[in-house]
N, C-alpha and C positions, 0 to 999 in steps of 0.2 A: 503355609496355608493362605489361601486367598482371603481377603478381608472385604467386608461390606463398605461402601463408599459414603462420604458425607454429602448427600445430594438433597436433603430435606430442608427447605427454607422455613422462615417463620410463618408464612401464610399456610403452608401445608401442615405445619405443626399445630397451629390453632384449629385448622380444619379437622385434624386427627382427633384432638381433644373433644371438640363439639360433635364430630361425626361418630365417635365411639360412645360417647355418653348418651346423646339423644338418639335412642333407638326404638325400643318397644315398650319399655317400662311405663312411661307416662301415658301411653295409649291403652294399656291393659290393666295395670295395677290399681288405679284410683277406685274402681268399683269395689274390689276386694278390700282395699284399705278402709273405705267408708263403712263397709260391713263390719270390719274389726273394731272401728272406733265409735261408730254411731253418731258422729257429729261432723258436719262440714267444717266448722271452725278448727276442730282438732285435726282434720285432714290437712287443711292449709298449714297448720303449725308444723306438722310432720315434714312437709316439704322444705320449710325454712330451716328447721333443726338439722335435718339430714344434709341440706346444702352447706350449712355453716360447718358442721363437723367434717364433711368431705373436704371443704376448702382448707380447714386447719390441717388435715392429714396431707393434702396435696402440697401445701406450703412447707410442711416439715420434710416431705420426701424430696421436694425441689432442692433443698440445701444439699442433701446427700447426692442427688443426681448431678448437681453442678460440680461436686468433688470428683465423681467417677462417671463421666459422660461416655459410657461404653454400651455397646449393643448387649442386651440381656438385662439391663437395668437392675431391678431388685435382686436378681440372681447374683450380680456382682456386689451389690450393697451388702447382702447377707453374708457373703464370704468375708468381707471386711469387719462386719459386726460380730458374727457368731461362729465363723469357721465354715469349712467346706461341707460338713455333714448337714448342718441346718440349711445351708444354701441349696444343697441337692434336694433336701426334703421340700423346700419351696418350689424348686424347679419341677420336681415330680408332681407336686400338687397343682401347679399351674398347668402342666400338660394334662394330667389325668382328671382334674376337676375344674379348676377355675377358668382357664382359657377355652378349652374344648367344650365344656358345658355352656359357657357363655356364648360361644359361636353357635352352638346347637340351639340354644333358647331364642336367640335373636332370629335365626333363620326360621325357627318354628313359628314365630309370630308373623313373619312375612308370609309364610305359607298359610297360616290360619286365617289371615285377613283376606286371602284369595277366595276363601269360602263365601265372601260377600257377593262375589260375581259368579263363581263357579262352584257347584257343590262337589267337592272332592270326595271320591268313594271311600267308604269305610265299612267294616264288618258289622254285623248285628251285635247287640250287647252280649249275647251268649258266647258267640265266637271270640269276641274281644277278650273275654275272661277265661276262655278255654285253655290258654297257655299262660301260665304265671310262674314266676320264680320267687322263692322265699329266701331272704337274706336273714340269717339268725339275728335276733334282737333288733332288727331294723324294720322289716316289713316285706310287702309284696311289690313286685313290678310286673307290668302287663305289656309285653312287647307288641301285641297285635292291636292295641288301642289306637284309634285314629290313624289308620294305616295310610290313607291318601295324603293327609297333611305331612306325615313323616316322610313319605317318598319324595314329595316336592321339596321338603326341607333339605334332604340330602342332595338333591339335584342343585339347589342354590349354592350349597357349600362347595360342591365340586366345580361349578362354573366360575365362581369368584376365586377359588384356589388356582384354577388354570390361568386366569388373567394375571394374578399376582406372581405366579410362577414365571411368566414370560417377561415381566418388566416392572421395575421400581417406578420409573417415570410415569408409565401408564396407570399404575395403581394410584399414585399420588394425584395425578391430574383427574382421574375418575373421582377420587375422594373430594377434591376441591369442588368439582361440579355438583356432586350429590349433596354435599353439605350446604352449598349456596342454595340449591333447589329446595332442600328441606327447610332451611331458615326462612326463605321467602314464603313457602306454603304455610308454615306455622304462623308467621306474622299476619298473613292474609286471613287465616282462620280466626285468630284472636280478634283482630280489628273488625272483621265482618260480624262476629258474634256480638260484640259489645255495642256496635252501631246499629244492629238490627231492631232493637227494641222488643225482641221476642223472648224475653226472659224476665227474671225478677231476682233482686238481691235478697228478698225475703226468704229464699230457699236456704240461705245461710243459717237461719234460725231453726230449721226443721231437723228433728232427730229421728233416727231409725233404730230398730232392734239390732243388737250386735249378733254376729254369726255364731260365736262360740261363747260359752260361759267361762270367761277367764278374767283375771284381775285387770284393772285399767292399765297398770304398768305393763303387764304381759301383752295386752292388746296394743298398747302404744309401741312396744318394741317389735311386735309382729308387723305393725304397719310401717315402722322404720325399715324393716327388712325389705319391704316392697320399694320404699323410696331409695334405699341404698342400692337396690338393683338398678333403678332408673339412673342413678348417678354413677354407677360402676363403669369402668373403662378408662377413667382418668389416669390410672397408673400405667396404661399402655404406652403413653408418650415416653416413659422412662425406658421401656424395652427397646426403643429405636434410637436411644440417645447417641449411639455410635454412628448414626447416619444423619444427625441434625447439624446443620451449620451453626457455628457460634453457640454451642449448647448451654454455656453458663448464662447467657442472656435469654435465649429463646425458650428454654424449658420452663423457668419460672413465669415468663411472660405468657406463654401459651396456656399454662395451667390456671393462672389467675384470671385472665380474660375469658378463657373458654368456660371454666366452671362458673364464673360470675354470670355470664350470659345464660348458661343452662339453668341456674337457679331462678333467674327472673322469668325465663320462658316457662318453666315448670309451674311456678306460682300462678302466672297469668292463665295458662292452659287449664289448670284445675279450677280456678275461679270462673273461667268461661264455662266449664262443664256444669258447675254448681248453678251458675246464673241461668242456664237454659233448662236443665233437668231438675225436677223435684227430687228431693233426697232419696225417697224410696225407689223412684224410677232409675236414678243413677246407680243405686246399690244393685239393682237387678240387671243392669246393662252388661252384655257380653262384649260389645264393641262401642265403648263409651264415646270415643271421638266421632265415629260415624253416626251414632244415634244423636249426638249433640248437633252435628251439622244437618242431619235430616230434619230435626225439629225446626231449624232456622230456614233452610233453603229447600226442603223437600227431598225427594229421592235423588235428584241430581247432586245436591249438596252432599248427601251421604256417600254417593259414589265417588265424588271428587276427593273427599277426605280419606276414604278408604284407599284410594290411589296414593294419596300423600303418605299414609302410614306405610304402605308397601314400599314406596321409594325411600322413606326414612329408615326403615329397618334394613332395606337392601344396602343403603349407604353405610349404616352402622356395622353391618356384617362385613362389608368390604374393609372398613377401617380396622376391625378386630382381627380379621384374617391376616391383613397386612402386618399388624403389630405383634400379635401373639406368636407368630412363627419365629420371631427373633429370639424369644426366650427359650423355645425349644432348641434353636440353633446353639445358644450358649450352653444349654444342658448337655448337648452332644460333645462340647469341648471338654467336659469334665467327667464323662462316663463312657467307658468302652462300649457299653450296651447301646448307647445312643450316638456313638461316634458318626454313624452314617448321616445323622441329622445335621452335623456341623460342617457339611460340605457346601461350598458356594457353587451354584450352578455356573459352569464355566462360560456359557454363551450369554446368559442374561444377567449374571452377577446378582442373583437372588438366592435366598436360603431355600432352594427348591425342595430338597428332601424333607426339611422341617415343615414346610407348607403341606406337603402331601401326608406326612405322618399325622399332623394335626387334623387334617380333613378326614382321614380314616377313623381316628378315634372319636372325633365329633359325631360322625355318622353312627358309630356304635352307641353313643350316648343318646342320640335321637331315637333309635329303635327301642332302647331300654326304658326311657323316661317320658314324663309329661313336662309341660312348660313350668308349672309351679314347683315340681320336684327338682328340676334342673336349677331354677333360679334360687330357691331356698338353700339348696345344697352348696352351690358355688359361693353365695354371698356369705354364708357362715364361715367357710374356709378362708375366703379371700380377706375377710375383715380380721381374722386372727393374724394373718401375715401383715396386713396394714398396720395393726396395733404393734406388732413386733418391729416393724419398720420405724414407727414413731418412737418406740423405746430405744431403738438402735441409734437414733440421733443423739440421745444423751450419752450413749456409750462412745460414739465417735468424738463427741466434744471432749470427753474425759480422756480417751486413749490417744487421740491425735489432735491436741489443742493447737499445734503449730502449723497445721495444714492451711495454706492460703484459701480463704473462703470468699469467692467472688460474690456469692449470694448467701445471706443469712436469714433464717426464718424470722419474721418480725414478731415481737412479743415473747421471745424466748426467755424463760422456760415455760411460761404460762400456756401459750397456744399448743405446743406439742404435749404438755402434761394433760390439758383438757381432752385432747384427742385420745391419748392412751387410756385415761380413766373411763371416758365414755365408751370406748371400744370394749373394755373389760366388762362394764355393766351390760352392754348390749349382748355380748357373747354368753354370759352366765344366764341372763334372763331368757334369751332365745332358746338355749338348750333345755332349760327347765320347762318352758312353755311347749316346746316340741314334744318332749316326753309325756307331759300331762295330756296333750291333745291325742297322742297315740293311745295312751292307756284308756282314755275316755271313748275311743272309737271314732273320733272326729276325722282322723286322717289314716291312710293305709300304711304309711311309712314314716320313719323318723328321719327327715331329710338331713338335718344337721349331723346326726351320727353317721349317716351313710357317707357324707363328705369326709368326716374324720377318719372313717375306716379306710376309704380309698387312699387318703393322704398317708396314713400309717403304713400302708403297703410299701411306700417308698423307702422305708428303713431297711428291710431285707433286700430290696432291689439295690440299694446303695452298697450295702456290705458285700453282697455277692458280686456286684459288678466291679468292685475294687480288688477282688481276689484274683 
């Protein structure tokens, strides 16, 4: 069988980390998170806590990635840790929930921000709710809701899939350009806001009413879910490990530098929002980045920042499409039902079938869900597997102590233990909060349980595909 080639250098690897991580979350979630927490100071603390926990998890995964630098990343890791059944379940979850829902939600925000310039068509409220599907014990989905945004979302997915289908070099070069453009625009935004004098740090002391009546621990975990979404995508660098030059050196380097830069940028961006917008106004904002820029520079500033968000999410979508297809490619090598996805495109040397399979399923996710549903569902499932990856580091240290480790996670066993324990607390609290909100009528669907349900479908798929 043809193999994917090691053509990704360290600059592209770092661009992939930053490009996949900085996408839509930091431009959409802060308003919702402030409404959950009620305090700007708590909002800033969430970004720091989520960043540190993510870095702890990334450093733990980097040790495993340096041991097995192969295309498919976590799919290969879980085979070594827990066996083929669990690895397939992860591969299925990545295809059916984590990666495709992630791509769908990023593209959704890119299309949503287009509404700032062009009013995309949508049905009236009655028509949007005319067709609905009920999932037992989970809730309702409305496929006709926000139809214009969904149509543009699907078009964006198809365009970038076509580009990555034809070339690895072209996709990597596009990613480096988009990441550089994104970083420059964000730095100009932050610098321009703090030097404008059109704000006040007294906004940090303002409190707002919280959206839901939940405990402070539940609210903090709900806000962490939004921050984790904004940091999500860091694990994608492991899925292209088989195409990275000198992976033992470049994977840990790209994760540490990339995530460190993202945490600083997120903290400064949120501080900039708070500096310009009074807390109550920020809570009510649908386009917090654009509204912030408009307060400082007027309508032109709002338009420029909206363009920045569109380019940012476009770049993040490209990086995610590029990386996530590699995991579907590896899944195809282990399952006869997905064997078509494991074929390398002979002319372009890309995982062509895996790319298009992901695009089709991501488009179906777009039609069925909303932005918040997609992100909450995929974050819950992905963090379960992130936690299992951190736990698996202890298993590999015990099962294979003699393997040569070019890179070892610093602070072992404390750093990976903190990551695993925090992940367990986050999952339990999130599940409890989601169920409580659904029973109180605050949300139409239990997003975390929907993700779990789709993931568990992978078990009969695995058993039947092996017969």
